[in-house]
C-alpha positions as CSV (number, residue, x, y, z in Angstrom):
1,M,70.5,42.5,-388.3
2,N,70.7,44.1,-384.9
3,N,67.0,43.8,-384.5
4,K,67.0,40.1,-385.2
5,I,69.7,39.7,-382.5
6,L,67.7,41.6,-380.1
7,Q,64.6,39.5,-380.8
8,L,66.6,36.4,-380.3
9,I,68.0,37.6,-377.0
10,S,64.5,38.5,-375.8
11,L,63.2,35.1,-376.8
12,L,66.0,33.4,-374.9
13,L,65.3,35.5,-371.8
14,V,61.6,34.6,-371.9
15,I,62.4,30.9,-372.2
16,S,65.0,31.2,-369.4
17,F,62.4,32.8,-367.2
18,L,59.8,30.2,-367.9
19,V,62.2,27.4,-367.1
20,S,63.2,29.0,-363.8
21,C,59.5,29.4,-362.8
22,T,58.8,25.8,-363.6
23,A,61.7,24.6,-361.6
24,A,60.7,26.7,-358.6
25,T,57.1,25.4,-358.3
26,P,57.3,21.8,-356.8
27,V,54.8,19.4,-358.2
28,P,52.8,17.7,-355.4
29,P,53.6,14.1,-355.1
30,T,51.1,11.6,-356.3
31,A,49.3,9.9,-353.4
32,T,50.1,6.2,-353.2
33,P,47.3,4.1,-351.7
34,E,48.3,2.2,-348.7
35,T,48.4,-1.5,-349.0
36,P,46.6,-3.1,-346.0
37,T,48.8,-5.3,-344.0
38,V,47.5,-8.9,-343.8
39,T,48.5,-10.9,-340.8
40,P,48.4,-14.5,-341.9
41,L,46.6,-16.9,-339.5
42,P,48.6,-19.7,-338.0
43,P,48.3,-22.8,-339.9
44,T,45.8,-25.3,-338.5
45,E,46.5,-28.9,-338.1
46,T,45.0,-30.9,-340.9
47,P,43.8,-34.3,-339.5
48,M,45.4,-37.1,-341.2
49,P,43.0,-39.3,-343.1
50,T,42.1,-42.6,-341.4
51,D,42.6,-45.8,-343.1
52,T,39.3,-46.7,-344.7
53,P,38.9,-50.4,-345.4
54,T,38.4,-51.2,-348.9
55,F,35.7,-53.6,-350.0
56,T,36.5,-55.9,-352.9
57,P,33.4,-57.4,-354.4
58,P,33.5,-61.1,-355.1
59,P,34.1,-62.0,-358.6
60,P,30.8,-62.5,-360.5
61,T,29.7,-66.1,-361.0
62,D,28.6,-67.5,-364.3
63,T,25.1,-68.3,-362.9
64,P,23.0,-65.1,-362.1
65,T,21.2,-65.1,-358.8
66,Q,17.4,-65.3,-359.4
67,E,14.8,-64.1,-356.9
68,P,12.6,-66.8,-355.5
69,T,9.2,-67.2,-357.2
70,F,5.9,-68.0,-355.4
71,T,3.7,-70.6,-356.9
72,P,0.2,-70.5,-355.4
73,T,-1.2,-73.9,-354.4
74,T,-4.5,-74.7,-356.0
75,T,-6.9,-77.5,-355.1
76,D,-9.2,-79.4,-357.4
77,T,-12.3,-78.1,-355.7
78,E,-13.7,-74.6,-356.1
79,T,-14.0,-74.0,-352.4
80,P,-10.8,-72.6,-351.0
81,T,-9.2,-74.5,-348.1
82,L,-8.9,-72.4,-344.9
83,T,-5.6,-73.0,-343.2
84,A,-6.3,-70.8,-340.2
85,S,-7.6,-72.7,-337.2
86,F,-10.9,-71.5,-335.6
87,T,-11.7,-72.0,-332.0
88,P,-15.4,-71.5,-331.2
89,T,-16.4,-69.3,-328.3
90,P,-17.3,-71.6,-325.4
91,Q,-20.9,-71.3,-324.5
92,P,-21.7,-70.8,-320.8
93,L,-22.9,-73.9,-319.1
94,T,-26.1,-73.9,-317.2
95,Y,-25.7,-75.3,-313.7
96,Y,-28.8,-76.0,-311.6
97,I,-28.8,-75.7,-307.9
98,P,-30.0,-79.0,-306.5
99,L,-33.6,-78.8,-305.3
100,P,-33.9,-79.2,-301.5
101,G,-35.2,-82.5,-300.2
102,A,-38.7,-82.9,-298.9
103,S,-39.3,-81.7,-295.3
104,N,-42.1,-82.1,-292.7
105,D,-41.7,-78.4,-291.9
106,T,-42.2,-77.0,-295.3
107,V,-44.7,-77.3,-298.1
108,N,-43.5,-79.9,-300.6
109,I,-43.8,-79.6,-304.3
110,Y,-43.4,-82.4,-306.9
111,F,-41.2,-83.1,-310.0
112,V,-40.8,-86.2,-312.2
113,L,-37.9,-88.6,-312.3
114,L,-38.4,-90.1,-315.8
115,Q,-38.6,-93.8,-316.4
116,A,-38.0,-94.7,-312.7
117,G,-40.7,-97.4,-312.9
118,E,-43.6,-96.3,-310.6
119,A,-46.0,-93.9,-312.4
120,E,-48.2,-94.6,-315.3
121,C,-45.6,-93.9,-318.0
122,G,-42.8,-95.6,-316.1
123,D,-41.9,-92.4,-314.1
124,R,-41.5,-91.6,-310.4
125,I,-42.9,-88.5,-308.6
126,I,-40.3,-86.9,-306.4
127,A,-41.2,-84.5,-303.5
128,V,-38.8,-81.6,-303.0
129,G,-38.9,-78.8,-300.4
130,S,-40.4,-75.5,-301.5
131,G,-38.8,-73.4,-298.8
132,V,-42.3,-72.3,-297.7
133,E,-42.9,-73.1,-294.1
134,I,-46.2,-74.8,-293.2
135,S,-48.6,-72.4,-291.5
136,G,-51.3,-74.8,-290.5
137,D,-53.9,-73.2,-292.7
138,I,-54.5,-75.7,-295.4
139,E,-56.0,-73.2,-297.9
140,D,-53.0,-70.9,-297.5
141,D,-50.5,-73.7,-297.6
142,V,-52.0,-75.2,-300.7
143,A,-52.0,-71.9,-302.5
144,A,-48.4,-71.2,-301.5
145,G,-47.2,-74.6,-302.6
146,L,-48.9,-74.3,-306.0
147,R,-47.5,-70.8,-306.6
148,K,-44.1,-72.1,-305.8
149,L,-44.5,-75.0,-308.2
150,F,-45.7,-72.7,-311.0
151,S,-42.7,-70.4,-310.5
152,Y,-40.3,-73.0,-311.8
153,K,-39.7,-72.4,-315.6
154,E,-36.8,-74.7,-316.4
155,K,-37.4,-78.0,-318.1
156,F,-35.0,-79.9,-316.0
157,Y,-33.5,-79.4,-312.5
158,G,-30.7,-81.9,-312.4
159,D,-32.3,-85.2,-313.1
160,L,-35.8,-84.0,-312.3
161,Y,-38.2,-83.2,-315.2
162,N,-40.7,-80.3,-315.0
163,P,-43.5,-80.8,-317.5
164,L,-45.1,-77.5,-316.4
165,H,-42.2,-75.4,-317.7
166,S,-44.0,-74.1,-320.8
167,S,-47.3,-73.4,-319.0
168,R,-48.3,-70.1,-317.3
169,L,-50.6,-70.8,-314.4
170,R,-51.8,-68.7,-311.5
171,V,-53.7,-69.5,-308.3
172,E,-56.8,-67.4,-308.0
173,K,-58.6,-69.0,-305.0
174,V,-58.5,-72.1,-302.7
175,D,-61.6,-73.2,-300.7
176,L,-61.7,-76.1,-298.3
177,D,-65.0,-77.2,-296.8
178,K,-65.6,-79.1,-293.5
179,G,-66.0,-82.4,-295.3
180,G,-62.4,-82.2,-296.7
181,L,-63.4,-81.1,-300.3
182,I,-60.9,-78.6,-301.6
183,E,-61.6,-76.5,-304.7
184,V,-58.7,-74.8,-306.4
185,W,-59.3,-72.2,-309.0
186,L,-56.5,-71.6,-311.5
187,S,-56.2,-69.1,-314.4
188,G,-53.7,-68.8,-317.2
189,T,-52.5,-71.1,-320.0
190,Y,-51.7,-74.8,-319.9
191,K,-49.4,-75.7,-322.8
192,P,-49.3,-79.4,-323.6
193,S,-45.9,-80.6,-324.9
194,G,-47.3,-83.2,-327.3
195,D,-46.0,-86.0,-325.2
196,P,-49.1,-88.0,-324.1
197,C,-47.4,-88.9,-320.8
198,D,-46.9,-85.2,-319.9
199,N,-50.6,-84.8,-319.1
200,S,-50.5,-87.5,-316.4
201,R,-47.2,-86.1,-315.2
202,V,-48.7,-82.6,-314.7
203,K,-51.7,-84.0,-313.0
204,A,-49.4,-85.9,-310.6
205,Q,-47.4,-82.7,-309.9
206,I,-50.5,-80.6,-309.0
207,W,-52.6,-83.2,-307.3
208,N,-49.8,-84.5,-305.1
209,T,-49.0,-80.9,-304.1
210,I,-52.6,-80.4,-303.0
211,K,-53.2,-83.8,-301.4
212,Q,-50.1,-83.9,-299.2
213,F,-52.3,-82.3,-296.4
214,R,-54.3,-84.8,-294.3
215,G,-57.4,-82.6,-294.1
216,V,-57.9,-82.9,-297.9
217,K,-60.2,-85.7,-298.8
218,K,-61.4,-84.8,-302.3
219,T,-60.2,-82.3,-304.9
220,N,-61.9,-80.2,-307.6
221,I,-59.5,-78.2,-309.7
222,F,-60.6,-75.6,-312.3
223,L,-58.6,-73.8,-315.0
224,N,-60.4,-70.8,-316.3
225,R,-63.6,-72.2,-314.7
226,I,-63.3,-75.4,-316.7
227,P,-62.5,-78.7,-314.8
228,F,-58.8,-79.1,-315.2
229,G,-58.8,-82.8,-314.5
230,D,-61.1,-83.5,-317.5
231,R,-58.7,-81.6,-319.8
232,L,-55.6,-83.5,-318.6
233,S,-57.5,-86.7,-319.1
234,N,-58.6,-85.9,-322.7
235,D,-55.6,-83.9,-324.2
236,K,-53.1,-86.1,-326.0
């Protein structure tokens, strides 16, 4: 029995020692995480809502609104009618500078005033100035006058008619003998218009241009070496 008491006392001593050791060793405190300090922002002013006008739709009507319809207009003809207006482009007008009047200082050339009542077909031969000054040499003056006459290519100059406008004639040579016979040699093409009076009109133009000089007594005119007067008398 004494042994049991001794064992019990020893056990108690051991337990007492263990308890004292446990009490002497402090247990480190558990680290507590720091809580961050949050500084609240000052409150901002919240704008007050403005008054928004409200729209109240009108009450629906019993008749629904229909979109307008387009009905094409048709005509009885198959050709469509153009509604757009068209303005034609104006054509330029041709203005003729009036031919100068006849002059004693210049070589005159001749045109026709139609149906004026003096020539064969009821016309009148009108002298106009050529702008070529008279030199005194009849051969040179006749050649210069004819060249000027043949240079006009319009059919009309104002009221004056030019029956030579379609022809292409050139002066090759002019010879005047002492007896007053003048020979004029022409080349090129004479184009009759089909008007039977134009042949006599052309003859009046050319012969009057040549015979305006006092030294000319008689004329012989050739076109491509053929007597031009015969052709003007025969062509219709």
